[in-house]
C-alpha positions in Angstrom: 115.1 103.5 96.1 117.8 103.8 93.4 117.3 106.1 90.4 117.4 104.7 86.8 120.8 106.1 86.0 122.5 104.3 88.9 124.4 101.0 88.8 124.5 99.0 92.0 127.3 96.4 92.2 127.4 93.8 94.9 130.8 92.1 94.9 130.8 90.5 98.4 129.3 91.0 101.8 125.6 91.1 102.8 122.6 93.2 101.7 120.4 92.8 104.7 117.3 94.2 106.3 113.6 94.2 106.5 112.8 97.0 104.0 112.5 97.0 100.2 115.4 98.0 98.0 113.9 99.2 94.6 116.3 99.1 91.7 115.3 101.2 88.7 118.7 101.0 87.0 121.2 98.1 86.8 122.1 95.7 89.6 125.2 93.6 89.0 125.2 90.8 91.6 128.8 89.4 91.3 128.8 87.6 94.7 127.5 87.9 98.2 124.4 87.4 100.3 121.0 89.0 100.3 119.2 88.3 103.6 116.6 89.5 106.0 112.8 89.7 105.8 112.9 92.5 103.2 112.7 92.5 99.4 114.9 93.4 96.5 112.7 94.6 93.7 114.0 95.0 90.2 111.6 97.6 88.9 110.1 97.9 85.4 113.0 99.2 83.3 115.6 97.9 85.7 117.8 94.9 85.3 119.7 92.3 87.3 122.9 90.8 85.9 124.6 87.7 87.4 127.8 87.3 85.2 130.5 85.9 87.5 131.1 82.3 88.6 130.9 83.2 92.3 128.1 81.9 94.4 125.2 84.3 95.1 123.1 83.5 98.3 119.5 84.5 98.9 118.3 83.6 102.4 116.9 84.8 105.7 113.4 85.2 104.5 114.5 87.5 101.6 112.4 87.9 98.5 113.9 88.8 95.1 111.2 90.1 92.8 111.8 90.8 89.1 109.5 93.3 87.3 112.3 94.2 84.8 114.8 91.8 83.3 117.3 89.3 84.5 120.3 87.9 82.7 122.1 85.0 84.4 125.2 83.7 82.6 127.4 82.3 85.4 127.5 81.1 89.0 125.2 79.4 91.3 122.2 81.0 93.2 121.7 79.2 96.5 119.7 79.2 99.7 122.0 77.6 102.1 120.3 78.3 105.4 117.5 76.9 107.5 115.5 80.0 106.6 113.3 80.7 103.6 114.1 82.5 100.4 111.8 83.3 97.5 112.0 84.6 94.0 109.0 86.1 92.1 109.5 86.7 88.4 106.8 88.9 86.9 108.7 89.8 83.7 111.6 88.2 81.8 114.3 86.0 83.4 117.0 84.6 81.0 119.5 81.9 81.9 122.4 81.0 79.7 124.4 77.7 80.0 124.5 75.5 83.0 123.8 77.8 85.8 122.1 76.3 88.9 119.4 77.2 91.4 120.4 75.2 94.5 119.4 74.7 98.0 121.0 73.2 101.1 119.9 73.3 104.7 116.4 72.9 106.0 114.8 76.1 104.7 112.2 76.5 102.0 113.2 77.9 98.7 110.5 78.9 96.2 110.5 80.4 92.7 107.2 81.7 91.3 107.1 82.4 87.6 104.4 84.8 86.5 106.3 86.0 83.4 108.8 84.3 81.1 111.5 82.1 82.5 113.9 81.2 79.6 116.9 78.9 79.2 118.2 80.8 76.2 121.5 79.1 75.2 123.9 76.3 75.9 123.8 72.5 75.7 124.4 72.2 79.5 121.8 71.3 82.1 120.1 74.1 84.0 119.1 72.5 87.3 116.3 74.2 89.3 116.5 72.7 92.8 113.9 75.1 94.3 110.2 74.6 94.3 109.2 76.0 90.9 105.6 77.3 90.4 104.8 78.2 86.9 101.6 80.3 87.3 98.7 80.6 84.9 100.4 83.7 83.4 103.9 82.0 83.4 105.9 80.5 80.5 108.8 78.2 81.1 110.7 78.4 77.7 113.6 76.0 76.9 115.3 77.1 73.7 118.5 75.0 74.1 120.0 72.3 76.3 118.0 70.9 79.3 116.1 72.3 82.2 115.7 69.9 85.1 113.1 70.6 87.8 114.4 69.0 91.0 112.5 70.8 93.8 108.9 70.0 93.1 106.2 72.6 92.4 103.3 73.0 90.0 102.3 74.5 86.7 99.1 75.9 85.4 101.1 77.9 82.8 102.9 77.1 79.6 105.9 74.9 78.9 107.5 75.9 75.6 110.2 73.4 74.8 111.9 73.7 71.4 112.6 70.6 69.3 116.3 70.5 70.1 115.8 71.2 73.8 114.6 69.1 76.8 112.6 69.6 80.0 113.1 67.0 82.7 110.9 66.8 85.8 112.8 64.8 88.4 110.6 65.4 91.5 107.0 65.5 92.6 105.4 68.1 90.2 101.7 68.9 89.7 100.5 69.9 86.2 97.2 71.8 86.4 
């Protein structure tokens, strides 16, 4: 468990294991791999920043859970293995520009939104290639540009798409 005044920076290599890493401060994920059956938890008051163009890989059964805030301005987040990866957003997750959530290989990749997932700026397309579940408490907010859902999923939550923005569903998707 990391105290609130600490900054954790991952610039390469692997964060691996079966336990939970709890981040109360800032986590700057510049590049590298998070893997293993454990969890990386961004706690209430904590934050995750993805600001470099390098690829970030989540795989090996790892879960990334956000209870704080995420700002994603650059790079690709990918599951490139035959194993699972999951993201659970329980708070605010902001994307900027044309960042992409991609998958390759035979593993399952799921993103569950229980909070606010927001495409905040940029005219570019933000492609979500993972199964995207927008729960009853979730809001997918598109303020600018385009969000394209490519990996299937379902929604019983809210889609809030501003007049100048666009949401494209290019896969099997269930609206509840």
